[in-house]
C-alpha angles and dihedrals in degrees: 000000000000133000130204107221102137132023088242091062086087123054119235088258093051091047089051090054091051091048091048089053091048090051090049089052091047091055095047113012094164091066089065097047096113107028092107098042109152094016124118130209120202115208108203106187115175092176132038121284137163109173101033098045095043091043091056091046092047090048093054094043090049088055091052096256131119135241138218134168145095132286100215141010095252092067094048133070087264084085087063092050101263113159125238088243093057093043093055091046088057095043089051087066092056109035142040097221136009136211114202131193117184135168092224117082111241097020094122089051089056090048092051091056092059101031127112091197135050113282123209119200105229092181132316116206112290092329118085140347103181100171090054086053090051087051091049093049092050091048095048093046091048093051101038101027092233145053098215139060099043143108115244121199115204112193136185127012102019094158101062098019105115090184089059094049092050093046093050089051093050100042093046088074093065125085122254097016119150127180131211107196110204117186146115112279093254093051099050123138109282116264092241091059091049094047102034098040116017101032095033090055094037093239113169113242141161128202118212143154093214115095097172094054091049099050099082093060099049132105093182129020112201109194123195134185125242100252113230092193092062095056126092092196122057090199091056091050092050091049093054106031096091096042092121129022117176111212138161092273091058092043088059087067093057129087117264090243096049111112126206119223131180129178089219158234095107123195107186104315090106115043114228088237088072090062089080093056110101088223091064103099105161095110090047084051089058091055091048087055091066092052092045092052092046089055092046093050090050091049097049092045092046093237116169126232111256116248115265115248113252 
């Protein structure tokens, strides 16, 4: 039994296999409509989510399986004081696989130690968000035809952004990757990510506060919101929330083959006028998330590809 708690849980070769499967599903989703018949996915979400929870549920339903779970901690036994360990022991009696989101870093790792079923980390605090990374890798590969030899701009909240931390970890394993880290000084990438990932692997990177000057050199721009829920001070959040706003004027500075991604939800860091630009791919990215999670569920449950119709 395997879990998916960190993008590094799978080797580059294993990730490639999952992405190949996801691409196969994207091209012909109907062929996979019954591969998970009789299987159940539990979505254990201890903090609010729209895209990730519904994406997991859509993925399982698209595979022919069923879903159960809770959308927030206040409607689960966590409100009564039940531990993560006990919750996953119980859920293991009901479901075949579980996706967990939790505000505390490391909670899915605790769950995996006590679980009788595969556990997928659907986001733990400001730490990791590996299935968003799987989604991002699928989207980038689909758009650019590769996962190496490119310059990735990461912009916004790089301190608390778990999607950013996971993506840096994953992309750092591919050749020819370079990062431009664009953020306010107080929201820079954590030191441990810089030291343990970028510098340890000798990955070229540049830290800057200037989005406009960075745009011409990028292959991918990955925008993120400043996350109100991660701040202890409302005043500090209000001061930083509009640090970067991508609009059509800024997009004019970018190459014609630079694509814009965003894990969503956005607040105002991407103007709605950018939605009409063919380089804006964040809603396509959402659709890729369903295929990526379908492929991951199949992989962790050991479900076979259906035979192609002759």
